[in-house]
N, C-alpha and C positions, 0 to 999 in steps of 0.2 A: 522405603520401597519408594523410587523416585518415577513419577511419569516424565516419558523422554518422548522424541519425535526424531525419527528417522527421515529424513530426504533423500533422495537418489534422483539423478539426471544421468543418462548413457546413451550409448550407442546400441539400438535393440539388438536384442538376441534370446539365444536359449538360456534356459537356467537362471536366470537372475533373481526371479521371483523366490526358488528354492535355495541360494545362496543365501539371500539375505534372511529367509525365515528362520533357515538351519543355524545360522550364527547366531540369531535372539534365541532360537532355541537351549543352542547349548550353553548357552553363558545363563541361563535361570532368568530367561524374559519372557514375560507373557504379552502377546501382541493384542491390543484391545480396538486397535481401529485398521485399515488399510484400505489405499484406494492406488488404481495405478493405471497409466494410458499409453498405449504403445501406438505413436503417429508414425502410420505407414507412411505420410506423404514425407514425414522429415527425416525417417528412420531414427528417431531417437524415441526413447523409454522413459517415464516417469514415474516415480514411486512416493509415497510418503506412507508411511507407518508409524501410528500410536502405540507405544508399550510402556510395561513396566518394567523396572530392574528390578524382577523379585530375586534374582539372585545375590543381591548386595555387590555387585561387582564395581559399580559408579562408572561414571559416565566416560571419565579418562580411560579407564580399561576398555570401555565398550569401544570408545573412538579406536586406540592401539590394535583391538582384534578387526575392526572393521577394513582398515589400511590395505592389507594382502586382497580383500574380497574387492575392494574399490579398484585395486591396480588391475586384478585380472579382467575386470569389466568395463575398465576405461570410465569409471563413476565421477561424478561432481556429485560427493554425498558428504554427508552432514549428520550431526545428531546436536539436537539440541534440547535443551531443561525447560519442558514446558510452562515450569513455573516463573520462568526468570522472565521478568518484564524487559521488553524491548525499549530502546530508549529513541525517544523521536521529538523531533525541531520541527517546528510549525513556523508557517511563512503565510503572512497577510498584508493586504495593502488597506482598501478602505471599506471593501463588502466582507463584514464580518458574521455571515450567517455560519458558514462552515465551521469559522473558530468557535462560534457560541455552540455550536451542534458538539464537536468535539468536546469543549472542556466539559460540557453538562455529562455526556456521556461517561469521560473520565472521572467525572467528580463521583457518580453513582456508581462505578465500578462496570458499566456494560461495554467499556473499551479499555482492557487491561493493559496501559503500556506505563512508562514512567517518561511524562513530559520534562524536557531538558530545557526549555524556553521555547519564548516566541521572538521570531525577527519579523521587522517591518519598516518600511522604507516610508510610513507614515506613522505619526504619535496620538491617531484616533482611539488605539485601542490597548494606550500604554495602563491606563488604570484599570479597566477589566483583568489585564492580563496579572498586574501587580497584587490586584485584590484576590487572586487565586495563589498568591504566593509564588508566583512561576518568574522567574527572570525573564525580562524584557529588554530587546536589543533594537536601538533604532539606528538602520542601516539608511543613509539618505543614498539616492540614486541619481545622476544627473548624467546627460549625455557625454560629458568630459569625464566622467569619473567610474565609470562601469567598472572599470578593472579592478580599481580599488574598492571598490563596494564590494565586489565577489571573492577579493583575497579577505577584507574581512568577514564575511559571512565564510569563508573557508576555517577560517581562526575560531569563528563561533563553533562549526561543525565538527573540529578536531577539540577544541576544550571541551565541550559539553560531551564527546562521546557518541555523539549522534547516530546511531546505527540507520535512520529512516527519515528521511526531512519531507514534508508532507506541503505542498501548496495549497493552503487554505484560502484559494481565491487571491493571489497574490501576482500582481498583473504586471510584474516585469520580466522579460524574456531571459534565459539565464544562456550562457554562452557553451559554445561548443565543446570548448576545454573543460567548462565546469560537468558537462552533461556527461561527458565520456569519465570524467574522475569518479562521478555518483553512478555509474550506470547501473539502474536496476535498485536504487536508494531513494529515488526521488518518486514521489506521486500526484500528481497534478489532475486537479477537476475541471471541465469546463462544460458549457450548453451545447445542446446537440447542435445548433444551427449551422453549425460551421459547416463547409464554408460558406454557406450561403448569406450568411446575414453576419457579417463580420464590423468591426468598431463599436463605437457609442451603440447605446439602446437597441440590442440585437431582440429584447424580447417586444420593443415598440414594434420594429420590421416586420418580424414575423406577425405579429396582431395587423399590424395591417395589408398582408399577403393571406390573411385568412388560416394560419398553421394551426392542424388539427391535434399536432403531439408534440409535446413539449418535453425533452429527455436529457441526459447528461452522461457525461461519459468521463471514467476514471480511469487513468492510465500513467504507466511509466514514463517518466520526460527522458527526451532523444533529442538532439542538436533539429531533427525535425520538427517544427514549432508544430505542437498537439496532433502528431501522429507516432508517440511512441506506441509501444504495444499497450492493448486492454485489457483492463481489469474486471471492469465492471460498468455496465450500464443499467438503466431504467429510463420509463416514460411515463407520463402522465397524460390523460386524454384532456383537452380543452374545445369549446363552442362557440361558435358566434355569440352566443350572449355574454362570455365572458369581455372584459373590458383588458388593455395592455397591463394596467398595474393587476389585475388576475393574474395574467402570465408570469409575472416577475414574482409574484409570491409563490403560485405554484412551481416556478421553474428553481426558485430556492430551496423549498422543500426539496426537491429532488435530487437537488446537487448534493445537498447535506446528507441524505440517506445514500446516495451510491459510494460518495467520497469516505464515508464510515465503514462501508461492507467491505471497500478498497483496501483500508488501512486492516480492518479486521481481518481480512484473508490473509495478508502479508504479514502479520507480525504472528499470524499462527502458522506461518512457513507452509500456507497453499499454493500459494503461486509460485509457477516456474516459468522462467521466460524459454520460447522456443521461437527462434529467430525473431521476427517481426511479431509473432503472436504470445499468447501465454496460454500454460494450462493453469485452471482454476478448480483444484478440489474442493467439492462441497465440505461446507461445517457440519459438523455432528449439530441435531435439532437443537440443543440447549444454548449452544456458542450461536447460533442463526438467530436464533430470538434476540438476544441479546445483543446482535449486530442493529436489529432493526428497530432496537427500544428507542423512543424520544418523541 
């Protein structure tokens, strides 16, 4: 008896829920959780269903049975094995707080993924990665060698079978071509000060301006720098009594938490692209708690 997840995105219309639930019931499946959203603005319907294959049909049989229904409603539909760990490639430059947080959550089981390696344009975290028995790929990026570096990166993605790339404070801009090729499969994290405070030391700039809220945004990477569909955000309050160093510390904490929650949502198939926005269905209480652990 397997735990499976069905995801559906299609034009809005009548009978979608009935068709999906009827199909599952006819094949001996028991729905354990269901969420849906009908976006009247975009005319798109989204649905995520957790269910158990109590009839023992198997995932391939269920996928075959789904195809006619998907065709009828023009669905982008998929059935996922809930027990299968998604293969994730991490990328980092010289700020290691998000990388360390992800590795910790992964090690204690709070972030159930298969990390297939870490890519960096620096050597700062090579020992950390190797000590976790993970492959480390140093890909230097120079102004004249960006194309070569990205070609090497795509080799790592293909060879490792990575299904998701996480920019855990990777500070190089990816090309339009790579963003298109990996659309919906690269997650980035950045502080909430953009576009007000750009460049070096944004937290010091924010401190000098007396900012009272520090936040972070996790989003899918697109050709528009730091403007991709948002998956997760959060904030923390600061006061006049706190220093620029406090801002940095608090900012790094919220960045790590927001990125972890965004990864958690993606690997559990809770995120749906809806034009320039996303539909993100909430996690069950147990999995949500594990995403916040740390």
